[in-house]
C-alpha positions as CSV (number, residue, x, y, z in Angstrom):
1,M,-29.1,2.7,0.3
2,G,-29.1,6.3,-0.7
3,L,-26.3,8.9,-0.8
4,Q,-27.6,10.7,2.3
5,F,-27.5,7.5,4.4
6,V,-23.9,6.8,3.1
7,L,-22.8,10.3,4.2
8,D,-24.6,10.6,7.5
9,T,-24.3,7.1,8.8
10,L,-21.2,5.6,7.2
11,W,-19.0,8.7,7.2
12,R,-20.3,11.6,9.3
13,D,-21.3,9.4,12.2
14,D,-18.2,8.4,14.2
15,Q,-19.7,5.2,15.5
16,F,-19.6,3.4,12.2
17,T,-15.8,3.9,11.9
18,I,-15.2,3.2,15.6
19,E,-17.1,-0.1,15.5
20,G,-15.5,-1.2,12.3
21,L,-12.0,-0.7,13.7
22,K,-12.8,-2.4,17.0
23,K,-14.3,-5.4,15.2
24,V,-10.9,-6.1,13.6
25,G,-9.0,-5.8,16.9
26,E,-7.7,-2.2,16.8
27,T,-7.4,-0.4,20.1
28,N,-7.1,3.2,21.4
29,V,-9.4,4.4,18.6
30,T,-10.0,8.1,18.4
31,V,-12.0,9.9,15.8
32,S,-12.0,13.7,15.7
33,Q,-15.0,15.9,14.8
34,W,-15.4,16.8,11.2
35,A,-13.9,20.2,10.4
36,D,-16.5,21.7,8.0
37,K,-14.4,24.1,6.1
38,P,-12.7,24.0,2.6
39,V,-9.7,21.7,2.6
40,A,-7.1,21.8,-0.2
41,Y,-5.3,18.6,-0.8
42,T,-3.2,17.0,-3.6
43,A,-3.0,13.3,-3.4
44,F,-0.8,13.0,-6.5
45,N,-0.8,15.6,-9.2
46,R,-4.3,17.1,-9.3
47,P,-5.1,19.7,-6.5
48,E,-8.6,19.3,-5.0
49,T,-10.7,21.2,-2.5
50,F,-12.8,19.1,-0.2
51,Q,-15.7,20.3,2.1
52,S,-14.6,18.7,5.3
53,E,-11.9,16.7,7.0
54,R,-11.3,14.6,10.1
55,R,-8.5,12.6,11.7
56,V,-8.7,8.9,12.8
57,T,-6.0,7.4,15.0
58,F,-5.7,4.0,16.5
59,V,-3.2,1.3,17.5
60,H,-3.0,-1.6,15.1
61,N,-2.6,-4.9,16.9
62,K,-1.3,-7.9,14.9
63,K,0.5,-11.0,16.2
64,N,3.3,-11.7,13.7
65,F,6.7,-13.1,14.3
66,I,8.4,-10.1,12.5
67,G,8.0,-6.5,13.5
68,P,6.3,-4.8,16.4
69,S,2.9,-6.1,17.4
70,A,1.3,-2.7,18.2
71,I,1.8,0.1,15.7
72,P,0.3,3.6,15.8
73,T,-1.8,4.4,12.7
74,T,-3.3,7.6,11.3
75,Q,-6.0,8.1,8.7
76,I,-7.1,11.5,7.3
77,H,-10.7,11.5,5.8
78,R,-11.9,14.2,3.4
79,Y,-15.1,14.4,1.4
80,T,-17.0,16.5,-1.1
81,Y,-20.8,16.0,-1.3
82,T,-23.2,17.1,-4.0
83,P,-26.7,16.3,-2.6
84,G,-28.6,13.8,-4.7
85,Q,-25.7,13.3,-7.1
86,R,-22.3,12.3,-5.7
87,L,-20.1,11.8,-2.7
88,V,-16.4,11.7,-3.1
89,V,-14.3,10.5,-0.1
90,S,-10.5,10.7,0.0
91,V,-8.6,8.7,2.7
92,T,-4.9,9.0,3.4
93,S,-3.5,6.1,5.5
94,S,-0.1,6.1,7.2
95,V,1.6,4.0,9.9
96,H,4.4,4.8,12.3
97,D,7.3,2.9,14.0
98,A,7.2,0.2,11.4
99,P,9.6,-1.0,8.7
100,F,9.3,1.1,5.5
101,C,6.6,3.3,7.1
102,D,8.3,6.4,5.7
103,Y,8.6,5.1,2.2
104,F,5.0,5.6,1.1
105,R,1.5,6.5,2.1
106,A,-1.7,4.9,0.9
107,E,-4.2,7.1,-1.0
108,S,-7.6,5.6,-1.4
109,R,-10.7,7.2,-3.1
110,W,-14.4,6.3,-2.8
111,V,-16.8,7.6,-5.3
112,F,-20.5,7.1,-4.5
113,D,-23.0,8.0,-7.3
114,A,-26.7,8.3,-6.8
115,S,-28.9,6.0,-8.9
116,L,-31.0,7.5,-11.6
117,S,-33.9,5.1,-11.0
118,S,-34.1,5.2,-7.2
119,A,-33.3,7.6,-4.4
120,H,-32.5,4.7,-2.1
121,E,-29.8,3.2,-4.3
122,C,-26.2,4.2,-5.2
123,S,-23.2,2.8,-6.8
124,L,-19.6,2.7,-5.5
125,V,-16.2,2.8,-7.2
126,S,-13.2,2.7,-5.0
127,G,-9.5,2.6,-5.8
128,M,-6.2,2.6,-4.0
129,R,-2.7,3.8,-5.0
130,L,0.6,4.1,-3.1
131,N,2.3,7.5,-3.1
132,W,6.0,6.9,-2.9
133,A,8.3,9.3,-1.0
134,K,11.4,7.1,-1.2
135,S,12.7,4.6,-3.7
136,T,13.3,1.0,-2.8
137,F,14.1,-2.2,-4.7
138,L,11.1,-3.8,-2.9
139,K,8.7,-1.4,-4.6
140,G,7.3,-4.1,-6.9
141,Q,6.7,-6.5,-4.1
142,I,5.0,-3.8,-2.0
143,E,2.7,-2.9,-4.9
144,G,1.9,-6.6,-5.4
145,F,1.1,-7.1,-1.7
146,A,-1.1,-4.0,-1.7
147,K,-3.1,-5.1,-4.7
148,S,-3.7,-8.6,-3.4
149,E,-4.5,-7.7,0.2
150,S,-6.7,-4.6,-0.2
151,K,-9.6,-6.5,-1.7
152,S,-10.5,-8.2,1.6
153,V,-10.5,-4.9,3.4
154,M,-12.9,-3.3,0.9
155,L,-15.3,-6.3,1.1
156,K,-15.3,-6.0,4.9
157,W,-16.3,-2.4,4.7
158,V,-19.1,-3.0,2.2
159,K,-20.4,-5.9,4.4
160,Q,-20.4,-3.6,7.5
161,A,-22.2,-0.9,5.5
162,I,-24.9,-3.3,4.3
163,D,-25.4,-4.6,7.8
164,A,-25.8,-1.1,9.2
165,Y,-28.4,-0.2,6.5
166,N,-30.4,-3.3,7.1
167,S,-30.4,-2.7,10.8
168,A,-31.5,0.9,10.4
169,Y,-34.3,0.0,8.0
170,P,-35.4,-3.6,8.9
171,S,-38.9,-3.1,7.3
172,E,-37.5,-2.4,3.9
173,K,-36.2,-5.0,1.4
174,P,-32.7,-6.1,2.6
175,V,-29.8,-4.7,0.7
176,H,-27.3,-7.1,-0.8
177,R,-23.9,-6.4,-2.3
178,Q,-24.0,-6.5,-6.1
179,G,-21.2,-7.0,-8.6
180,Q,-19.2,-4.2,-10.0
181,G,-20.9,-2.0,-12.5
182,P,-20.6,1.4,-14.2
183,V,-20.8,4.5,-12.1
184,A,-24.2,6.1,-12.5
185,A,-24.3,9.2,-14.6
186,A,-25.7,11.7,-12.1
187,A,-23.3,14.6,-12.0
188,S,-22.1,16.6,-14.9
189,E,-20.0,14.8,-17.5
190,D,-16.9,16.9,-16.7
191,G,-17.1,16.2,-13.0
192,R,-17.8,12.6,-13.6
193,K,-14.9,12.2,-15.9
194,K,-12.4,13.8,-13.5
195,D,-13.5,11.5,-10.6
196,Q,-13.5,8.4,-12.8
197,D,-10.0,9.3,-14.2
198,A,-8.8,9.7,-10.6
199,V,-10.1,6.3,-9.6
200,A,-8.9,4.8,-12.9
201,T,-5.3,5.8,-12.1
202,M,-5.5,3.8,-8.9
203,T,-5.9,0.0,-8.7
204,T,-9.3,-1.7,-9.2
205,T,-12.0,-1.5,-6.6
206,K,-9.7,-2.1,-3.7
207,K,-8.6,-0.1,-0.7
208,L,-5.5,-0.2,1.5
209,N,-5.9,0.7,5.1
210,P,-3.3,0.4,7.9
211,D,-4.4,-3.2,8.6
212,T,-3.4,-4.2,5.1
213,S,-0.3,-2.0,4.9
214,L,1.1,-3.3,8.2
215,L,0.6,-6.9,7.0
216,L,2.5,-6.3,3.8
217,L,5.2,-4.5,5.7
218,R,5.8,-7.5,7.9
219,Q,5.7,-9.8,4.8
220,L,8.3,-7.5,3.3
221,N,10.6,-8.2,6.2
222,V,10.7,-11.8,5.1
223,V,11.3,-10.8,1.5
224,G,14.1,-8.6,2.7
225,V,15.8,-11.4,4.7
226,V,15.6,-13.7,1.7
227,V,17.1,-11.1,-0.6
228,L,19.9,-10.4,1.9
229,V,20.7,-14.1,2.1
230,V,20.8,-14.4,-1.7
231,L,23.1,-11.3,-1.9
232,L,25.4,-12.8,0.8
233,L,25.6,-16.1,-1.0
234,Q,26.5,-14.3,-4.3
235,L,29.2,-12.3,-2.4
236,M,30.7,-15.5,-1.0
237,V,30.7,-17.2,-4.4
238,T,32.4,-14.1,-5.9
239,L,35.0,-14.0,-3.1
240,Y,35.7,-17.7,-3.5
241,N,36.2,-17.4,-7.3
242,L,38.5,-14.4,-6.7
243,R,40.6,-16.3,-4.2
244,T,40.8,-19.3,-6.6
245,T,41.9,-17.0,-9.4
246,T,44.5,-15.3,-7.2
247,N,46.0,-18.6,-6.0
248,E,46.2,-19.8,-9.6
249,S,47.9,-16.6,-10.6
250,V,50.5,-17.0,-7.8
251,R,51.1,-20.6,-8.8
252,L,51.8,-19.6,-12.4
253,Q,54.1,-16.8,-11.3
254,K,56.1,-19.3,-9.2
255,Q,56.4,-21.7,-12.1
256,H,57.5,-18.8,-14.3
257,Q,60.2,-17.9,-11.8
258,V,61.4,-21.5,-11.6
259,L,61.7,-21.7,-15.4
260,L,63.6,-18.4,-15.6
261,S,65.9,-19.7,-12.9
262,Q,66.6,-22.9,-14.8
263,I,67.2,-21.0,-18.0
264,M,69.7,-18.7,-16.2
265,D,71.5,-21.7,-14.7
266,K,71.9,-23.3,-18.2
267,M,73.2,-20.1,-19.6
268,K,75.8,-19.9,-16.9
269,C,76.9,-23.5,-17.5
270,V,77.3,-22.8,-21.2
271,K,79.5,-19.7,-20.5
272,S,81.6,-21.7,-18.1
273,S,82.2,-24.5,-20.6
274,E,83.5,-22.0,-23.1
């Protein structure tokens, strides 16, 4: 599929996003219109200016035994498009009313490059990285969950995109997902290097959306409980050892007092005999 199809059908058209969210069980899906004006945004350290922006909100529904089952979720989509060359999409995902929801936000980046050999082909490199606002001892576990869970989300999006293209152009040769490959050299080398560096600083071709982040947050509840239990056991062992040490110290002091008393009694007896 070409870049123009990716932009018009997969991103500009609200229906693709709405259908994708509803397929995975999300409710109250709302997608704002694209605001076609320059948008300045800094995901991490490098300021960027995008051409358009929109807001996507929905309620994430997940039946887990820990945490709320319905959580409000917000995504901010931004893109920059160079016709016939490159489409760069930035997605910021955040959740509300959930454990650790204010500790980080998920920043994902999608870089679509046009093929040099065909106007109907393009390559995709996507990456995800968590932007931390607060520190937590569970950071390592959160990063691990994000890395392992985001792959399935990315694959679902790619499958939906391929199905949408094959449905739109049934007479053409069906599109199939191919393995990872280098990004096509379509834009200038400087622009290419900046985008590839931005993606390289993230994780591999994976994306974290609220579906994934909510799952890992609930899993972190379990991790937190286990850690709390371990800490309590350590505290109990420490208190027991302290109590044992204190009792032994008191016993030794009593013995010492008894010995002193015996020595004083003997000294008194000696003086009396004299």
